[in-house]
C-alpha positions in Angstrom: 10.2 -42.8 -10.5 12.7 -42.8 -7.6 11.9 -39.5 -6.4 8.2 -40.3 -6.3 9.1 -43.5 -4.1 11.2 -41.5 -1.9 8.3 -39.0 -1.2 6.1 -42.2 -0.3 8.5 -43.6 2.4 7.1 -42.5 5.9 9.8 -40.4 7.8 10.5 -41.2 11.7 8.5 -38.2 12.7 5.4 -39.7 10.6 5.9 -43.1 12.3 6.0 -41.6 15.6 3.0 -39.7 14.9 1.0 -42.7 13.8 2.4 -44.6 16.9 1.3 -42.0 19.3 -2.3 -41.6 17.5 -2.5 -45.2 18.0 -1.8 -45.3 21.8 -4.2 -42.2 22.0 -6.9 -44.2 20.7 -6.3 -47.2 22.8 -6.4 -44.7 25.9 -9.6 -43.6 24.8 -11.1 -47.1 24.7 -9.6 -47.9 28.0 -11.3 -45.0 29.4 -14.3 -45.7 27.9 -14.5 -49.2 29.4 -13.8 -47.6 32.8 -16.5 -45.2 32.4 -19.0 -48.0 31.2 -18.4 -49.8 34.5 -18.4 -47.0 36.6 -15.3 -47.8 38.6 -15.8 -44.5 40.7 -18.7 -46.5 42.8 -16.2 -49.2 43.6 -15.1 -52.6 42.0 -16.9 -55.8 43.1 -15.0 -59.1 41.9 -17.6 -59.4 39.0 -16.9 -56.0 37.9 -13.4 -56.5 37.9 -13.7 -59.8 35.7 -16.0 -57.9 33.3 -13.7 -54.9 33.1 -10.7 -57.2 32.1 -12.8 -58.8 29.5 -13.9 -55.8 27.9 -10.3 -54.5 28.0 -9.2 -57.5 25.9 -6.7 -60.4 25.8 -3.8 -58.6 27.3 -5.7 -57.6 30.4 -7.6 -61.0 30.5 -3.9 -62.8 30.6 -3.2 -60.2 33.7 -6.3 -61.4 35.4 -5.6 -64.9 35.0 -2.2 -64.4 36.9 -3.9 -62.3 39.8 -6.3 -65.1 40.1 -3.3 -67.2 41.4 -2.4 -64.5 43.8 -4.7 -65.1 47.0 -2.0 -63.4 49.1 -2.5 -60.1 47.3 -6.1 -60.4 46.5 -9.2 -61.6 48.4 -10.6 -65.1 47.7 -13.7 -63.6 46.2 -11.8 -61.7 43.7 -9.5 -64.7 42.9 -12.3 -67.1 42.6 -14.1 -64.7 40.2 -10.9 -64.0 38.1 -10.5 -67.8 37.8 -13.5 -67.7 35.3 -11.1 -65.7 33.2 -9.2 -69.2 32.4 -12.0 -70.8 30.3 -15.1 -68.4 30.4 -14.1 -65.5 28.3 -16.5 -64.4 26.0 -15.7 -66.2 22.6 -15.0 -64.8 19.2 -17.7 -65.1 16.8 -17.8 -68.6 15.1 -17.4 -66.9 11.6 -14.0 -65.8 13.1 -13.3 -69.2 14.1 -13.8 -70.7 10.6 -12.2 -68.0 8.9 -8.9 -68.5 11.0 -9.0 -72.3 10.2 -9.2 -71.7 6.5 -6.6 -69.3 6.4 -4.3 -71.6 8.1 -5.3 -74.8 6.0 -5.6 -72.9 2.8 -9.0 -74.6 2.0 -12.7 -74.6 3.2 -12.9 -76.1 6.6 -15.0 -78.8 5.3 -12.5 -80.4 3.3 -10.9 -81.3 6.6 -13.9 -81.6 9.2 -17.3 -83.3 8.7 -18.5 -81.3 11.7 -17.3 -78.4 13.9 -19.6 -77.5 16.9 -20.4 -73.9 16.9 -20.3 -73.5 20.9 -16.8 -73.9 22.1 -16.1 -76.2 24.9 -13.9 -73.4 26.6 -12.9 -69.9 25.6 -9.8 -67.9 27.0 -7.6 -65.1 26.3 -5.7 -66.4 23.5 -7.4 -69.2 22.0 -10.9 -71.1 22.6 -11.7 -74.9 21.8 -14.2 -76.4 19.6 -15.2 -80.0 19.4 -15.3 -81.2 15.9 -15.4 -84.6 13.8 -12.7 -85.4 11.1 -13.9 -86.7 7.6 -12.6 -89.7 9.0 -15.2 -90.1 11.9 -12.5 -89.3 14.6 -13.9 -87.1 17.2 -11.3 -84.4 18.0 -10.9 -80.9 19.6 -9.9 -77.9 17.5 -7.9 -75.1 19.4 -8.1 -72.0 17.7 -6.2 -68.9 18.2 -8.0 -65.4 18.3 -7.8 -63.5 15.0 -5.3 -60.8 15.0 -4.2 -61.6 18.9 -0.6 -61.0 18.3 -0.9 -57.7 17.2 -3.4 -56.5 20.1 -1.3 -58.1 22.8 1.8 -56.5 21.4 0.4 -53.0 21.1 -1.1 -53.5 24.7 2.3 -54.5 26.1 4.0 -51.5 24.3 1.2 -49.3 25.9 1.7 -50.7 29.4 5.3 -49.9 29.1 4.8 -46.5 28.5 2.5 -46.2 31.7 5.0 -48.0 33.7 7.7 -45.3 32.4 5.2 -42.5 33.6 4.4 -43.7 37.0 6.2 -41.8 40.0 9.0 -43.0 41.9 6.9 -43.5 45.0 4.7 -46.3 43.8 4.3 -49.9 43.2 7.3 -49.7 41.2 9.6 -49.6 44.5 8.1 -53.3 45.3 7.7 -54.8 41.9 10.0 -54.7 38.9 7.1 -53.9 36.5 9.5 -54.1 33.5 10.1 -57.5 34.7 6.9 -58.5 34.9 6.1 -57.4 31.4 9.1 -59.0 29.8 8.0 -62.2 31.4 4.2 -61.9 30.4 5.3 -61.1 26.8 7.9 -63.9 26.9 5.2 -66.5 27.8 2.4 -65.3 26.0 4.6 -65.7 22.6 5.3 -68.9 23.3 1.5 -69.8 24.2 0.6 -68.3 20.8 2.7 -70.6 19.0 0.8 -74.1 18.7 3.5 -76.0 17.2 5.6 -75.5 20.4 2.5 -76.9 22.5 2.6 -79.8 19.9 6.0 -80.4 20.5 5.4 -80.5 24.3 2.6 -82.8 23.8 4.6 -85.2 22.2 7.4 -85.1 24.2 5.2 -85.8 27.5 3.6 -88.7 25.5 7.1 -90.2 25.0 8.2 -89.3 28.5 5.3 -91.2 30.0 4.7 -94.0 27.3 5.4 -96.7 29.8 3.2 -95.2 32.6 0.1 -97.5 32.8 -2.2 -94.9 34.3 -1.0 -91.7 32.4 -2.8 -91.5 28.7 -1.9 -88.5 26.3 -4.8 -87.3 23.7 -3.5 -88.2 20.0 -1.8 -85.2 18.4 -3.0 -84.6 14.7 0.3 -83.1 13.5 -1.0 -82.8 9.8 -3.7 -80.7 11.1 -1.6 -78.6 13.5 -0.2 -75.2 12.3 0.9 -72.2 14.6 -2.6 -70.9 15.1 -4.7 -74.1 14.8 -4.3 -77.2 17.1 -6.1 -80.6 16.5 -5.8 -83.6 18.9 -8.2 -86.5 20.0 -11.4 -85.6 22.0 -11.5 -87.2 25.7 -14.5 -87.2 27.5 -14.6 -86.3 31.1 -15.3 -84.0 34.2 -13.4 -80.9 34.8 -10.7 -81.3 37.7 -12.7 -78.7 39.6 -16.1 -80.4 39.4 -16.0 -82.1 42.7 -19.3 -83.8 42.9 -19.0 -85.3 39.6 -15.7 -86.6 40.6 -17.1 -88.1 43.7 -19.9 -89.5 41.9 
């Protein structure tokens, strides 16, 4: 019996082969996306956004960061990439319910009387749906994308490999890409823990409790986990909806 178990244990060489196979598969996926969008014919702002969307959450997150750098990219590209902050293609509603039920350990309708299928917003790590609790309270439910941690961990590791293979005379001379990836992964891991976001929300509410013109959405801590966050729904207009705000 002991000998049989030892035979089943993967060797370091086997693990390395599996890892290389995994990276090779991902590189083929990336190549297929680039071919699909005909990048040899140029990259318009819209095409760049679509490429990053198709490459997945890690690249969407990079696109969000790029959208803030008008000192590097033309404004038309920054404006288009800003759409990655809230207009990313949403995950299927069946996956949304699957994540919710996996976190709560019960059918979703034992917590909510209704969850709107169309999301209020969808970004790289999560998307938000309007819902109603069984108590009748209107809430928003922030749901993390299924398997997002594993996907982003894999892509960050692959990007690190690419950085190591880059020639010395390149962007590496101007930017510490390893440091950029470290920061990206550290920030992303924090964003993927909704319990930390809940802590920040409660801290903000406490710090501004005596400020008359600041209101904080009510957090439903009993329905909040690392991958699902539930808070009070507050109607209003987007901060960049100039016409509505002026009206």
